[in-house]
N, C-alpha and C positions, 0 to 999 in steps of 0.2 A: 414458596418458590424455590427452596433449597433443593427439593427433589427435581424440579425442572432443570436447575443448573446441572445437576449430576447427569440427568438423562441427555441434556443437550450436548454435553461435552464428552459423552461416552465414545470411546474409540478415536478421539481427536488427538493428534500428535502433540498438542500443546502441553499435555501432561508429562511428556518426555523432554529431556534436554535436547538442544539442537544436535550435539554430537551423537547422542543415542539414536536420534531419528535417522541421521545420516548413516550410522553404523548398521542400522537395520536395513536400509536400502541397499547398501553395499553387499550385505550378506545375502540379499535376494538376487544379486547379479546385475543391479542397475549400473549403468554408466552415467555418472553424475557430472553435470556441468554447473558449476557455481556461478550464478548470475548476480552481478551487482545491480542494486535497484537503480531506476525505479521500474521502467517498462521495457524489458528485453523482449526480443521476438521469440516468445516461448514456442509458438506453433512450429516455426521453422526448425528449431533445435529438436523438438519432439519428433518431427517427421523423419529425422535421421537416426532415430532409435536412442536418442539421449534423454536423460531425465533431468530437466531443468530444476534447479533449487535456487530460489530467490533469497538473498541474504538479508532478510528482515529480522528484527527482533532478537539480535544476538546479545544484547546488553546483559540479559539475565544469566548468560552462560560465560561471561567474561569477568574474571576476578581481578585482572590487572591489565595494564596497557604497556608493559615494558618494551615489547617489540615495536608496536605501532608508534610509540612516542619517539623512537629513534628516527622516524621518517616523517611524521606528521606533526604540525604545530598544535599546541594544546587548545587553540581556538578553532580547530576544525570541528565539525559536528560529530555527535556521538555515533551516528550511523556509519560514517566513514572510519572513525577510529576503531570502533568495535569490530567491524567486518575486516579491517586490515589486520587487527590483532589475531582474529580467528584464522585468516588465510595464511598469515606468516607462521603461526604456531602449529596449525593442524590441517592446513589446506591440502598438502600433498598426501595426507593420510586418507582423505575422503574424495577429493575432486580429481577426475580424469582430465578436466579442462576448465577454463574460466571464460566468462563473457563479460565485457564491459561496453558501455556507450557513454557519450558525453552528456550525462544527466545534469551535472552542475560543475562549477569550477573546481571543487575539491575532487570529485570522482573522476573527472576527465584527466587529472594529473596522476592518478594512481597506477595505471598500467606500467609505466616505466619504473616507478618506485618499487612495485611488488615484483616485477620481472627481475630487476637487478638484485634485490635482496634474496629472492628464492634461488636465483642462479648461483649467487655466492655461497649459499648454504648447501648447494648440491641437490636441491629439491625443486627443480623447475616444473612448472605446470603450463601446458599449452594455453595460449591466451588468444581469444577472438575478440575483435573490436568492430564497432559500427559507429559511424558518425551520422547523427541526425541533423539535417540542416537547421540552422538557427534563424532561418527566414521562412516566411510562409510558403507552403508547398503549392500554393496557387501559382507561384512563379514557375514558369516552365523549366528553367535551368535547375531549380531546387528539386523538382520532381524527378528530372532526369538523373541528377546526382544521387538521390536516394536510391533509385532503382539500380544504378551502377554499383553502389555500395552493397546492396542486397545480393546482386549477382556475384560480386567478389566474395562475399561471405559464404554463399552457397559453394563456390569453388573450394574454399578453405575447408568447409565441413566435409565435402566429398573426399578430399585428400586425407583428412583426419580419420574419418569413419571407414573409408574404403567402400562407400556406397554411393551410387549415382542418385542424384535428386529424382524423386518420384512425385509426379503431380497427384497421383492417387493417395499416396501417403500424406502429402501436404493437405489435401482436402479432408482426409480423415482427422488429422490433427487440428485443423481450424474448426471443424465441426465440434470436436471435443471441447476446445477452449471456449467457443461461443456458448456451448451448453453450460459450462461452468459459470460463465458470466451471467447468463439468464437466471440460473439457480441462485447465484450470489445476490442478485437484485431481489429475487423472490424472498430470500431469507431476510434481507434488510427490510423489506416491506412488512414482514411479520413482526420484526422488532418495532417498527414505527406504529404498528397497530397495538402494541403492548402484549403480544402473544408470547414473545420470548424476550428475555432481558438483553439489552444491547451489549452488556459485558460478555454474555455467552455467545451472542451473535458475532461479536468482534473476534473472539478467540477462534471460532470455527472458520471465519473468513481468512484470518491471518495464517491459519495452519496450511493454507494452499501452498505457501512458499516452501514447505518442507516435505511434500509428499507427491507421488505421481498424480496427474490430473484425474485419472480414472478413480483413484481412491477418494479424492476430494469430492468428486461428483457423487459418489456413493454416500458419503457422509452428509452432503447437502441434501440429497433426496430423502434420506432417512429422517433428518431433522425436520425438514419441511413437512413430511407426512405426519410426524409426531405432533407438531405444534399448530398445523394449519387449522384444525377444527377446534382448537381451544378458545375459550372465552378470554378476553383481555385480562391479564393478571396484574399488570403494572400500568398505572396512569399517572400523569403529573403535568406540570407546565412543559410544553413542548419546546425543545431547543435543537439547535444544529451544532455539530462539532466540525471543526476544520483543522488542518495541519498535515504534516507529513505522516506521522504515526498517531494512532489513537493513544489516549492517555493510559497509564498503567491501570491494571484491573482494580487496584485499590481506589483510584480516583473515579473510575466508572461506578464503583459501588457507592462512593461518596456522593456522586451526582444524583444517583437514584434515591439514596437515603435523604437527600436534601429536598426531595419532592419534584425533581426534574426528570424529564423523559426525553431520551435522544430519539427524535423523530426524523432526523435527516443527518447526513454527514457529507463532508467535502474533503475526506481524508485521502491522501495519496495512496497509502497502502490498501485502502478499501475502495470507496466509490470511484475515485479517479482511475483505479486499475481496471474495473469491470463495468464502468458506466456506459461504454459505447460498444456495440456489437458490429464489427465490420462485415461487409458483404462477402459472401463466399466467392472465392476465386482460386483457380489452380495456378495463377501467376503470382508468385510471392511479391514481385515488385508492385503490382497493382494492389494486392492485399494490404501491404504495409504502407503504401501511399495513402490509402483510405484510412487505415487505423491511425497513423500519426497525424494526418490532416484533420480528421474529424473527431478524434478521441475526446473524452471529457477533459476540459482544459486544465492545465497544470502549469504552475510557475516555472517548472524545470523544462517543460517543452515550450520554449520561448514564444514561437509564433502563436500558440494557443492561448497565451496569457492575455491577449487582447479580449478574449471572450469571457474572462473570469468573472468580472463584475456582473455581467448580464446573467451568467449561469448561476451564480450564487443567489442573486435576487430571485430568479425564476424558481429555484429550489426552495427558497424560503416561502414564497407564496404558495407553491403546490403543497408544502408540508405543514402550512399554518403554524409556524413557529414564532415564539415571542422572544427568544434569546439566542445568542450566538456565542459559542466559546471557541476561541482560537487557542490551540495547543501548539505552541511554538517549539520547534527543535532548536535548541540553543546554537547560535552561530550559523543558522541557515539563512543566508543572505536573500535568496530568492523570495522566501516567504515574508521576511520582515520588510522588504521593499514594498510589498503589495498591501500589507495589512492596514496601513493608514488610509488608503483609498477605500478599502472595504468598510472600515469603521465609519468613515464619513458618510458613505452611502447608506449603511444600516441605520445610523443615527437619524439621518434625514427621513428614513422610512419608519421611525419609531421603534426600531428593534434594538434592545439593549445588548451590549457586548462585554465579554470578559476575556482578557488576554492572560494566558498562563505560559510561562517559559520553563521547559524541563530540559536539563542537561545531565551529563553523566555524573556530575558532582552532587546533584541533589535529587536523583531519581528515587532514593531510598528514604528521603526525609520529606514526607508528604503532608505533614500536619498543617503547614502554612497554606498549602493549596486547599485543603479541606475547609479551612476557615474562610477563604475567599469564595469558594463555591457556595458555602452556606449563606454568606452575605449576599452573593449574587442571586441566589434563589429567593431570599427574603425580599430583595429589591423587585424581582419580577412579580412576586405575590402582591406586594403593595401596589404595583402598577396595575395588576389585574383587578384588584379591589377598587382602585380609583376609576378604572374604565367602567366597571359595573355600576358604581354610584352615579357616574355621569349619564349612563344609559337610563338608569331608573329616574333620574331627575328630568330627563327629556320625556 
């Protein structure tokens, strides 16, 4: 499978550092808008000729937090701290603009912090914001409010780019991003069938955040063509991963070496990002009402959190998994408030769970996690052997 890994990752930006990827895009003439996670309106930004870059996975390129630690408490999550450090240290070098929305308590407080600091340093970056209602969009006033905020954002983008909003351009952009979502699901299904390692699949999917959507579609299509006809090369006890970010590649390798196979995921940077395909519409207000109302549920989109338990259980049944690994982003309050309820539900259904917490201070010291993964795998194997003995006895 070593050759498969090489082939799967060929041409994927993950082999470059984040700064090198952005420098390459700038040299090609892209107008970059840095988007704070989790789910920015990528289609709308793209329709104005901007290249959205979602600021995931910066930890590997951050060697210190000297600037962000002046503004953020040390018990903020690593996602917020690392992206703040990157924006404060190199944001003006790469980004023509920034976009943020109220994804969580930490991220919603960053606009004023970063604007103030960048302004004092003489390196201001235009900043666009969108407030997603924290109540269900089924309520009429919430839907109206979101549409008004989308219209206001369109006005700001028109002023910034000097371009009028185009329904045709928006339809082209939404078609591209929905194609990317379909292909992402197709690649994920190949991993669930054992045709491509989930570690390789995850890297390819995450690379979407640092390249134009057209380029990512090309990589997805090429990889799917390459692996679609292959016989399954990796099998094991089927598990599901959940969390904001997938675990580091070293832990994904440890999961597979322990005899486990990632057959499903509930990860914000992966399945939650592309799990729902909104209906085509030339009206951005209607399009984003559909997307934010019906998207794959996430704890950071508060109204959708009510559907989380049902969705997780449905995914478990459809994927026939025996274990569930929650990869917690340290200090992510939204996720940790929910996991006890998910754990009780899974235990009642006979699904074993493992909770891992990964923060900036221990991302490079993974031996303890490997031991826990191996112990979890052995526990699942013993459970499987016990089930077979019970069936044989019957």
